[in-house]
C-alpha positions, 0 to 999 in steps of 0.5 A: 598380271599373270604369266600368260598375260605377260607372255601374250603382251610380250608376243604382241609387242614383238609382233608389232616391233617386227612389222614396224621394223620391216616397214622401216627397212622397206621405206629407207633407201640405204641400210647402214648401222645408224639407220638400223638403230633408229629404225629399231628404236622407232619401231619399239616406240611404235609397238608400245603405242600400238599396244596402248592404243589397241588396249584403249579401244578394246579395254578388258 
């Protein structure tokens, strides 16, 4: 993996994480520390799965 592909992968994961974390915050009713931790964790898992799924569909 070159430096460029690593940066692209990191940027894609960050973009997915931001979108999923914001979506989590929109759907919950109360925002406290535990909800933020759970949302961030769920968004991280979702970002990894979204990137893996996208790579599986468009294999390069």
